N, C-alpha and C positions, 0 to 999 in steps of 0.2 A: 504494500500500500504506500509506503514511504517513497519507493522508487517512482511510482506512478505520479504522485503529487509533485515530487521534485522535477519530473520530466515536464509536467504542465507549466511549472514556473520557468523552466529552461526555454520552453517554447514561447512563453510570454516575452522573455527577454530578447528573442530573436526578431520579434515583430508582431504587431497586433492583427495582421491579416491572415494568420495561419489557418483560420477556419473558413476563409472566404475563397471559394473555388473559382479561380480565374487562370487563364493560360499565361504563364510567365514567359518572358523572352529569355531563352536559354540556348545560345549558340554553342556549337561543339567546341569544347575547350582543348587547347594544346597542352601536351605534357612533356615539354622539352626541358624547361629549366627546373632547378631545384625547388624554387618557390611554387611553380605550377604543380609539380609532383606532390609537394607537401600539402598544398591546398586541396588537391584531389584526395589525398589520404585522410585529411581532416574531415572532408565531406563524406567519405566512405564510412569512417568511424561514427560520425554523427548519424548517418542514415541507418547503420546497423543498430545503434542504440534505440533510435526511433522505432524501427521495425519490431524490435524485441518487446518494447514496452507499450507501444501504441500502434498495433498492426492495422488499425482502420483509419489512420490519419489520412487527410486529403493531401496528396503529394504536391499537386499543382498549387494549392493555397499555401502550403508550407514553403515551397520555393519562392513564391511571390513575396511572402513576408520576409524571408531572408534577403532576397534581392533588394527590396525596397529599403530595408534597414541598412544594408551595406552601402547603398547608393545615397543614403541620406534623405530619402524622400519622406514627405509627410505621411502620417498614418491615414488609412482609409476609414478607420474607426475612431470614435472619440474615446477619451479615457474612461468615461462611464460605460460605454459599450464594451470596452476591453475587460473591465472588471466583471461586468455582468456575464459576459461570454465565458470567462474562465471559471467563474463560480458554477455555472451550469455545466461546463465541460467536466469539472472535477466530480460533480454529482453523477454525471453520466458514467464516468470511469469507475467510480465506486460501486454504482449499481451493477455494471457489467461484471466487475470482479466478484461481487457478492454472488451473483447468479452463477458464475463459474465455480466458485467455492462450494455453493450448495449442491450443484450438480456432481462435483467430485465426491462430496460427502455421501450423497445418495448412492452413487456408483460403488463406493467402498463398502457401505453397509450391505448392499445387495450381494456383492462379491463374497464377503465374509460369511453371510448367512448361507449361501449356496455351498461355499467351500467347507463349512463346518459339517455338512451332511456326508462328506466322504469318509469312508470307514477308517482310513489311516491317518486322518487329521485329528489331533488332540487340541482342545481349547481350555485355557486356564480361566480362573475367575476374572482376571483383568480383561479378557477378550483376546489375548494373544493366542495365535494358532500355530501349530508346528507339526512337522512330520519327522520322525526319527528315521533317517536313511542309513545310519550306522551307529551302533551302540559304542559308547566309550568304556574304558576300563580303569582309567586313572582318576585322580581326585577332581572334585568340583571346586570351582573358584568361589570366593566370596567378594563382597564389595571392597575388601581391603587388598585384593590381589590385582596384579596385572595379568593379562592373558596375551598369548600369541595366536592369531587366527588367520586362516585364509577365508576369504568371503567374496561374494558378489551380490550387489544390490540392484534390484529392478523395480520399475514402476509397473502398474497393472497392464500397460500396453506393451511390455517387453523391453522398454528402454532401459539400458544399463547405465546407471548414474555413478557407480563406483565399483571397483573390482581390484582386489589385491592380486588376483590371478593375472590380470592384464599387466600389472606392474612387475610381475615376476618374483615377488617376495611377499611373505606374510607380514601382517601388521601387529605391532604391540601397542596396547593401550590399557588404561585402568578400567576395571569393570564398572566403577562408579561414575565414569565420565563419558558414557555412551547413552544413546536414547534408551528410554525406559524399557521398551520391548526387548532390546539386546541385553540389558542388565538382568532382567527376569529370566531370559532364556539361558544365559551363561551360567547363572547360579543353579540351574536345573541340569545342565549338561555335565558329562564326565569327560575328562581329557581323552582325546582320540575320537570323540563323537562327531558326526556330521548330521546337521539338521537343516531342514528348510523351514524358514519362518514366514508367517503372514502377519505383519504388524499393523494393527489399526492406527489410524492417523493420530489419535490422542496418546498413543504410546510411542509415536515417532516425532514428526515435526509440526503436527497440528495445523492450526489456521495460519501460522506464520510461514511454513515452508522454508525453503532456502533457495539460493540461486539455481540449483539443479533439480529441486523437488517442489512441485506445485503445492499450494495449500491443500489441506485435507486429503493428502495422498496415503492410501494403503501401500505399504512397501513389502516386497518379497525379497528375502535374503537366503542365500546358501551360505552356511557357516561350518567351518571345520575348526574345532577347538584343539589346537596342536600342543599347547603348553600352558601351565599355570605357574606364575612367578610371583615373588614378593614385589611390593611397590618399587618402582624404578629408583626412587630416592634412597631406598634402603638396600638396594642390590649391591653386591660386592663390587668395589671399584667405582661406585657412583655411576652405574650405567644410566644412560639417558633413556 
């Protein structure tokens, strides 16, 4: 939400005509000099950020606002119109984001309800679901331990957002400093176990999400618990 509001303020600073669809004069630019190339790169980066945060923006009006601002032309909107427009625009963005969040939450609830019916899926009191793909034989960690794990995290659509397998090495981290669904699962696992987790959004990143995980996302993880260790600060030699 903060990124969206910051983007609207950034758009406002580039020119008041950003929502007014008109055909801008945009001749083909040359990319010969360093300044031309740098300007092009800045424009590309700006466009990438806009596309990510505001996919429905009117490109023609956006370019018109930028062009007029850089050329020092007077605004086509009064200050009162600018303020009123941006207030309504922010309301529209917030409503669209809330609609998307509600849809994601409903999708997650439906997925977990259906998934829970599978005979090999176990569900805890918190709502965490898991499948034991391989039983472990070693000790289980507590919140005071560090663990070494191989893992892969996916969204419901199959998008992989993190994977120690892709990095080619397992990860070490404190049990108490991961999402709630992971902490709960790790304390139930034994060293050597491999589980598939289905983590409800409220045991993951909730309504906030993060740069790679949309709000209200149910997450799917493959986890291998390879080793249980004492906290890094207490490890021999001051291991990091």
